[in-house]
C-alpha positions in Angstrom: -148.2 38.7 133.1 -148.6 36.4 130.3 -149.6 37.6 126.9 -151.4 35.4 124.4 -150.0 35.2 120.9 -151.7 37.5 118.5 -152.9 35.8 115.4 -152.8 37.9 112.3 -155.6 37.3 110.0 -154.3 36.4 106.5 -156.2 37.7 103.5 -158.1 35.1 101.6 -156.2 33.3 98.7 -157.3 34.2 95.3 -157.0 31.6 92.6 -155.7 32.5 89.1 -158.2 32.0 86.4 -157.6 28.9 84.3 -156.8 29.2 80.5 -159.2 27.6 78.1 -158.2 24.2 77.0 -158.0 25.2 73.2 -155.5 27.9 73.9 -153.4 25.9 76.2 -153.1 23.0 73.7 -151.7 25.1 70.8 -148.1 24.5 69.9 -145.6 27.1 70.8 -143.6 29.1 68.2 -141.1 27.2 66.2 -137.6 27.3 67.4 -135.2 29.2 65.2 -133.0 26.8 63.2 -130.1 28.2 61.2 -130.2 25.3 58.6 -132.5 26.0 55.6 -135.5 23.8 55.2 -135.0 21.1 52.5 -136.7 21.8 49.2 -139.3 19.5 48.0 -138.4 17.7 44.7 -140.7 18.2 41.7 -141.7 15.2 39.8 -141.1 15.3 36.0 -144.1 14.2 33.9 -143.8 10.8 32.3 -144.7 12.3 28.9 -141.7 14.7 29.0 -139.4 11.8 29.9 -140.7 9.7 27.0 -140.3 12.6 24.5 -136.7 13.2 25.7 -135.8 9.5 25.4 -137.4 9.3 21.9 -135.4 12.3 20.7 -132.2 10.8 22.1 -132.8 7.7 20.1 -134.0 9.3 16.9 -131.2 11.9 16.5 -128.4 9.4 16.0 -130.6 7.2 13.8 -131.5 10.2 11.7 -127.9 11.1 11.3 -127.0 7.6 10.2 -129.9 7.5 7.7 -128.9 10.9 6.3 -125.4 9.5 5.6 -127.0 6.8 3.4 -129.2 9.2 1.4 -127.8 10.9 -1.7 -126.9 14.6 -1.7 -130.2 15.6 -3.4 -132.7 12.8 -2.7 -135.6 14.5 -4.5 -133.6 15.5 -7.6 -134.7 14.5 -11.1 -133.0 11.7 -13.0 -132.6 11.9 -16.8 -132.9 8.6 -18.7 -131.6 8.6 -22.2 -133.3 5.9 -24.3 -131.9 7.0 -27.6 -130.9 4.3 -30.1 -127.4 3.5 -31.1 -126.2 5.4 -34.1 -126.1 3.3 -37.3 -123.4 3.6 -40.0 -125.3 4.1 -43.2 -122.4 4.8 -45.6 -118.7 5.6 -45.9 -117.4 8.0 -48.4 -113.8 9.2 -49.0 -113.3 12.9 -49.0 -111.8 14.4 -52.1 -112.1 18.0 -51.0 -109.4 20.1 -49.3 -111.0 22.6 -47.0 -108.5 25.4 -47.2 -110.2 28.2 -45.3 -113.1 28.8 -42.9 -114.9 32.1 -42.3 -117.2 33.0 -39.4 -120.1 35.4 -40.2 -122.9 37.1 -38.2 -126.0 38.8 -39.3 -129.2 40.3 -37.6 -132.3 39.4 -39.5 -135.1 41.9 -38.8 -138.4 40.8 -40.4 -141.8 42.5 -40.0 -145.1 41.2 -41.2 -148.0 43.7 -41.2 -151.7 43.4 -41.9 -153.0 46.0 -44.3 -155.2 48.7 -42.7 -154.8 47.1 -39.2 -152.6 48.5 -36.5 -149.6 46.3 -35.6 -150.8 46.1 -32.0 -153.8 44.2 -33.2 -152.3 42.1 -36.0 -148.7 41.8 -37.1 -145.3 40.5 -36.1 -141.8 41.7 -35.9 -138.9 39.4 -35.1 -135.2 40.1 -34.8 -132.9 37.1 -35.1 -129.1 37.1 -34.4 -127.6 34.3 -36.6 -123.9 33.2 -36.4 -122.5 30.7 -38.9 -119.5 29.5 -40.7 -118.6 28.8 -44.3 -115.7 26.8 -45.8 -113.8 27.4 -49.0 -112.6 24.1 -50.5 -110.8 22.8 -53.5 -112.2 19.7 -55.2 -109.6 17.1 -56.0 -112.0 14.4 -57.2 -111.9 15.4 -60.9 -108.1 15.5 -61.1 -106.4 13.1 -63.5 -102.8 12.3 -64.3 -102.4 15.4 -66.5 -103.1 17.7 -63.5 -99.4 17.4 -62.4 -96.6 18.1 -64.9 -93.0 17.4 -63.9 -89.9 18.7 -65.5 -87.4 16.3 -67.2 -85.0 16.3 -64.2 -87.9 16.1 -61.7 -87.0 19.3 -59.9 -89.9 21.4 -61.1 -93.6 20.7 -61.1 -96.8 22.5 -62.3 -100.1 21.6 -60.7 -103.5 22.5 -62.3 -106.4 22.8 -60.0 -110.0 24.0 -60.1 -111.0 27.2 -58.4 -111.9 27.0 -54.8 -115.6 26.8 -54.1 -117.7 27.9 -51.1 -119.4 25.2 -49.0 -122.9 25.6 -47.5 -123.3 27.9 -44.5 -123.6 26.1 -41.2 -125.5 28.1 -38.5 -124.3 27.6 -35.0 -127.4 27.1 -32.8 -125.6 28.0 -29.6 -124.5 31.3 -30.9 -127.8 32.2 -32.6 -131.0 33.3 -30.9 -134.1 35.5 -31.2 -133.3 39.0 -29.9 -136.9 40.3 -29.9 -140.3 39.1 -30.9 -143.3 41.6 -31.0 -146.6 40.0 -32.0 -150.1 41.5 -32.3 -153.1 40.5 -30.3 -154.5 38.2 -33.0 -151.2 36.3 -33.3 -150.9 35.9 -29.5 -154.4 34.6 -29.2 -153.8 32.2 -32.0 -150.7 30.9 -30.3 -152.6 30.4 -27.1 -155.4 28.4 -28.7 -153.3 26.6 -31.3 -151.1 23.5 -30.9 -148.4 24.5 -33.4 -145.3 26.2 -31.8 -143.7 29.2 -33.3 -141.7 28.2 -36.4 -138.6 30.2 -37.2 -137.4 28.0 -40.0 -138.0 30.8 -42.6 -136.0 33.2 -40.5 -133.1 30.8 -40.4 -133.3 30.3 -44.1 -133.1 34.0 -44.6 -130.1 34.1 -42.3 -128.4 31.4 -44.3 -128.9 33.4 -47.5 -127.5 36.5 -45.9 -124.4 34.7 -44.5 -123.8 33.0 -47.9 -123.8 36.3 -49.6 -121.4 37.7 -47.1 -119.1 34.8 -47.6 -119.1 35.2 -51.4 -118.2 38.9 -51.0 -115.3 38.2 -48.6 -111.8 37.1 -49.5 -112.4 33.6 -48.4 -111.7 32.0 -51.7 -108.5 34.0 -52.2 -107.4 32.7 -48.8 -108.2 29.1 -49.9 -106.1 29.6 -53.0 -103.1 30.7 -50.9 -103.5 28.0 -48.3 -103.8 25.3 -51.0 -100.8 26.6 -52.8 -98.8 26.6 -49.6 -99.8 23.0 -48.7 -99.0 21.6 -52.1 -95.7 23.4 -52.3 -94.6 22.0 -49.0 -95.7 18.5 -50.0 -93.9 18.6 -53.4 -90.7 19.9 -51.8 -90.7 17.2 -49.2 -90.7 14.8 -52.3 -87.6 16.4 -53.8 -89.2 19.0 -56.1 -87.6 22.4 -55.7 -89.8 24.6 -57.8 -93.6 24.2 -57.6 -96.2 26.2 -59.4 -99.9 25.9 -58.6 -102.4 27.2 -61.1 -106.2 27.5 -60.6 -108.4 27.2 -63.7 -110.8 29.9 -62.7 -110.3 33.0 -60.6 -111.9 33.2 -57.2 -114.4 35.8 -58.5 -115.6 33.8 -61.4 -116.0 30.5 -59.5 -119.4 29.7 -58.0 
């Protein structure tokens, strides 16, 4: 008995839904690459390049110019336009300056206005004055009778005038005003006036004080000793063994 083949019914095929076109066209994830991505170079602005080039050019030029400039290019120059000194006269010296003394004094002078406080009107000045004075012997009045020689020429007697004191010379570098205290009236007058402070009277007082100090010192006695020593050595160099130097006046009586 023949049997007919049995046909099994297959289930109907179901179709997969299609992806939208936008999703299917997206690129897939990037593949992992071990090499680092290259950095993008930054462009340097043209202004910065120009400034750097200018500095590179100016620095050596500036150094070269600095080598040409003086050490102090803005210093002050002093121009001396003084005239050449003129010789007015020549005079032979007939004085032997045998001793020099240095003296110092502080002149303290105060000028007050009557019945007015010193803070309003008045002045007090202290001046330190340093000066020198010479004691000299004048040879200009000597004649042939001033020197007497013995018959054999081995002894001599010399007659000289007494030593005198020269004028005091104040040293401006060693003299200065120590203190000056002025009243209000004097200070206002200085501010409004054109005349500077005149200390000539103070220096004149200082000269008088120094001259008096020189007269009271042993400067003239030293001048006598130094003159005697000088003439004795000179006479002995000429063959005179005994030399006596006499002064007409004593140092105290000479002016």
